[in-house]
C-alpha positions, 0 to 999 in steps of 0.5 A: 283477885283475893283482897287484903285481910282487914286490919286496923289502919297503921299511923304508917302502912308498909308494902315489901314488894321482892322475892328475896331473902334480903326482903324476908329480912326487911319483913322480919327485921320490921315486924321485930321492931313493932312496925306490921308489913304486908308483903308481896311475893311470887310464892304461892304461901307464907311456908312456900317461902320461907322454906328456901332459907330453912338453914337461917333458924332466926330468920325462920322463927320470926317470919313464922312468929311474924305470920302468927301474931298478923305483924307480917301479912303474906300475899301471893303477886300472882299479877302486876296489876295487884299493885295498881288497885293497891295504889288505888285505894291508897292501901299503903303510905310506902313501898319497899322493892327489892329489884333482885331476881326482878326481871328490869321489865317486871322493874319497870312496870311496877316503879310506872305503878309506883309513880305518884307524888305522895307515895314513899319508895324504898329501893334496895337491890344490887344492879348496876351502878346509877341505875337508882339514881336514874330510878329515882329520877323518874319517879314523882315522888320526891321521897325515894330512898336507897338502902344497900343490904351492905351490912349482912356480915353474920351468918344469919341475914335476920341478925344482921338486918335488925343492927347493923354495923354501917347503915347507908341510906341514900335520898333523892330529896335532901333532909327526907329520909330520917321523917320516914318511920320505916328509914328512920327505925332502921337508923336508929337500930343501927351502929353507924349510919351514913345519910346522902344523895342515892348516887353518892351511896350507890358509889359507895355501896358499889367500892365498899363491895369491890375493895372486899372483892379486891383485898380477898383475891390480893391475900389469895395471891400472897397466900399461893406465894406462901406456899411456894415459900413455905410460910404459913399465910395466916401467921402473916394475917395476925400481922396484918391485923395490927395495922390499922389501915389495913383492917382486920376483916377479909383478910383470909386466904380459901377458896376465894369469894362466893354467893351473889353479891359479889361477884354482881357487884364485880362484874357492874363495875367492869361494865360500868368502866367499859361502858365510859371506857375507863380502864378496868383491868383491876376488876378483870383480875380479880375476877380472874383470879377468884375464879381460878381460886376455886380449881386450885385445892382439886390442882393440889389434890392432883398432884398428890396423887400424880394425876392418878385421881381416877375412880377415887373416892373423895369426902367434900366437907361444905358446899355453901359459899360461906359458914352457916348458910345452904346456899352454895351460889358461886360456891368452889363445889361448883367447880370441884365437882366437875373437875373430880367428876371427869375422872370418873370419882365417887363424892360425898357431901357433908353440909346439912345446910346445902344438902337440899339445895345441891340435891336440886342442882344435881338430881339423880346424880349417882355420882354424888352421896351425901352423908349426916356423919363427918367422920363415917365414910373418911375411912374409904376415902382416898382424900378429904376436901375442906371447903366449908364447915358450918358445925358448931363444934369444931372437927374432931383432930383425933378421928381425922388422924385415926383416918389417916386420909390426906386433906387438901383444907381449901377454907384453911379450917385446921389451925396449925396446932391442929395441922401438928397433931394430925397423922397424914398428909395436910395441904392448905392455902398459904399453909407453906405447903404446896 
C-alpha cells in the first residue's frame, strides 16, 4: 500500500474522493483559495486524471500548477481499504465525497468507512431526491453537509467554481455549515448563499434543474410554432427578457439540452414522482420534447432535399453539448449521426474540443471524418449542420456565402443580419423558415 507523502499538519486536512470533473474543480478551487487538498481518484496518475478535461484550459492550468507546488496531492485509489487506513490513522479532518460515477455498492462501502462521530463529511452529486438526506442520517457525525454544483453556468467548470453566483449548502445539524472551513471558504467567494437543511437543498436543486429543463422545452415548442407562423423566435426572446418574472436565462431555442446533469435530474424527478404515485406527466413531456428536438434539424434537412439524401456529404460544426466543452454526453450529435449514416451520408465534423471523445466513441469509422478548418470542406459538402460553435471568433459569413451551401442551424448561431447577408438556403430553430 502506497504511503501518503509527508507534509506539515494543516489546520484543516481535507481529502476529496471522486472521479469526475466536479471533484477536480473542487480541488483546484480550494488550491486556488489557499487550501491544500489530497485527492483520491481512479486514474493511475494526476497527469492521466486531468487528460479527460484538456478542453477546459483554466481547469488544467490550475491543476498542473497545484500539483507542481504541492497544494494538491494526488493518489490513485486502487482499493477502498485505503480510506479505512486514512480514517484509522487520523490523516484527515474532513472528507468530500463525489457520488457521481460511483456505483451505489461502492458508495455504501465508502460511507460506512466514514461513519465516525468526529469526521466532517461533505457530499456532492446528482442523485435520487432524498438520498443525500438518507445518507446523512446514516452517518454518526453531526457535521455532514451537501453542496450541489448548481452554479456551473460558464464554459470552464473551474471559473464557475471559484466564484459561484448562487451557492446552496445543506447541513445535517443547524448552524454547523459556516463552522466548516471548506464550506465557509466557498460561501465567502459566492455572490449569493443559501444554507438550509439537506432535504430543502435537495428539493431546491431538483426544482431548479427541472425548471430549467422545462423552460428550454417550452421555448423549443414555441420555436416550432414560430417556424410555422414565419416569426423569428429570437426576436420574441428579446421581448421575453424584459419581463423580470421570466428572467433572461435559458430562453435560446436550439436543439435542446445535453450534458449529464439536466437529463439525470429529469429522470430522477420522474422516478421520485412515480414512486410516490404523484403525476409526472409534465416531466415526461419535457423529456419527450427534448429528445425529439435533437432530431428536428435532421428532419429539416431531409425535407429540404425531398428525402433524397443518400450518399450526400454533410459538414457538421460542433459536437459538444454546449459551447466551450469537449464533452458530448446527450448532445444532438449522437442523434444526428445515426440518422445520417442510415442514408450512407458522409459526415465531416469540425470540433477541435470534442474530437478526442468522438474518436473514442466512434473508432475507425469510415463514415466519419474530422477537419481542423471549418470552411475547407464546404466546397464539397451538400449541406452544413450547426450543432455548436466554440471558436473565439464568430463564423465568417463571407466564406459561408462563397460556399453557398445549404445551412441547417440547430444552434441558431447566425444572427438575422448574418442570414440576410448569406447567399443560399438557411434554416434554424424558430427563425420563421420551415
